C-alpha positions as CSV (number, residue, x, y, z in Angstrom):
1,M,52.0,103.9,-25.5
2,V,54.1,104.8,-22.5
3,N,52.2,105.1,-19.2
4,I,54.1,107.5,-16.9
5,V,53.1,107.1,-13.3
6,T,55.1,108.4,-10.4
7,P,55.9,106.4,-7.3
8,K,53.7,108.7,-5.3
9,E,50.8,108.1,-7.5
10,V,51.2,104.3,-7.1
11,Q,51.4,104.7,-3.3
12,Q,48.2,106.8,-3.4
13,K,46.4,104.2,-5.5
14,V,47.4,101.3,-3.3
15,S,46.4,103.2,-0.2
16,Q,43.0,104.1,-1.7
17,R,42.4,100.4,-2.6
18,L,43.3,99.3,0.9
19,K,41.0,102.0,2.4
20,S,38.2,100.9,0.1
21,A,38.7,97.2,1.2
22,R,38.7,98.3,4.8
23,L,35.4,100.2,4.4
24,S,33.9,97.2,2.4
25,A,34.8,95.0,5.4
26,D,33.0,97.5,7.6
27,L,36.1,98.1,9.7
28,T,37.1,101.3,11.3
29,Q,40.8,102.4,11.2
30,Q,41.1,101.4,14.8
31,G,39.5,98.0,14.1
32,L,41.9,97.3,11.2
33,A,44.9,98.5,13.3
34,T,44.0,96.2,16.1
35,R,43.3,93.2,13.8
36,S,46.5,93.7,11.9
37,G,48.9,94.7,14.7
38,V,49.8,97.9,12.8
39,S,49.7,101.0,14.8
40,L,46.7,103.3,14.3
41,G,49.1,106.2,13.4
42,S,50.8,104.1,10.7
43,L,47.5,103.2,9.2
44,K,46.3,106.8,9.2
45,R,49.5,108.0,7.6
46,F,49.2,105.2,5.0
47,E,45.6,106.1,4.1
48,R,46.5,109.8,4.0
49,D,49.9,109.9,2.4
50,G,50.6,106.4,1.1
51,E,53.6,106.0,3.4
52,I,54.0,102.6,5.1
53,S,56.6,99.9,5.7
54,L,56.4,96.7,3.6
55,K,56.0,94.7,6.8
56,S,53.0,96.8,7.8
57,L,51.5,96.7,4.3
58,V,51.7,92.9,4.4
59,R,50.0,92.8,7.8
60,L,47.2,95.0,6.6
61,A,46.7,92.9,3.5
62,F,46.5,89.7,5.6
63,A,44.1,91.3,8.0
64,L,41.8,92.2,5.1
65,R,42.2,88.7,3.6
66,M,44.1,90.1,0.6
67,E,47.1,87.8,0.9
68,D,46.8,86.6,-2.6
69,E,47.0,90.1,-4.0
70,I,50.0,91.0,-1.9
71,G,51.7,87.7,-2.7
72,A,51.2,88.3,-6.4
73,L,53.4,91.4,-6.4
74,F,56.5,91.1,-8.6
75,Q,55.6,87.8,-10.1
76,P,58.0,87.2,-13.1
77,K,56.4,87.8,-16.4
78,S,56.2,84.7,-18.6
79,G,59.4,84.2,-20.5
80,T,61.4,86.8,-18.5
81,S,63.0,84.6,-15.9
82,L,66.7,85.1,-15.5
83,D,67.4,81.7,-17.0
84,S,65.3,82.4,-20.1
85,L,67.0,85.8,-20.5
86,L,70.5,84.2,-20.3
87,K,69.5,81.5,-22.8
88,R,68.1,84.2,-25.1
89,S,71.3,86.3,-24.9
90,K,73.4,83.3,-25.9
91,V,71.2,82.7,-29.0
92,L,71.4,86.4,-29.9
93,Q,75.2,86.4,-29.8
94,R,76.9,86.9,-33.1
95,Q,77.9,83.7,-34.8
96,R,81.4,83.5,-36.3
97,G,82.6,81.1,-38.9
98,R,86.0,79.4,-38.8
99,K,88.8,80.8,-40.7
100,P,90.0,78.6,-43.5
């Protein structure tokens, strides 16, 4: 089954999760902006549109004590490191016998 999700939908989901974490921490937008060092305007835009720089997203995650979640982004899947893929491609290469 193929799950088709647009980049905009992913942005919206991330911004909704961060907003939920902010509210669970009983922080206002201004409080989180101050705690994280991210401008209030950037935080508002992120919660509204999902638009934010990576640097600001990381700062917000740290301010909400979600550094493990942000640090887990793009972890290699097991068995899909570059080395393992290169080894696998060598094994899958066609084997040729010697000519008599």
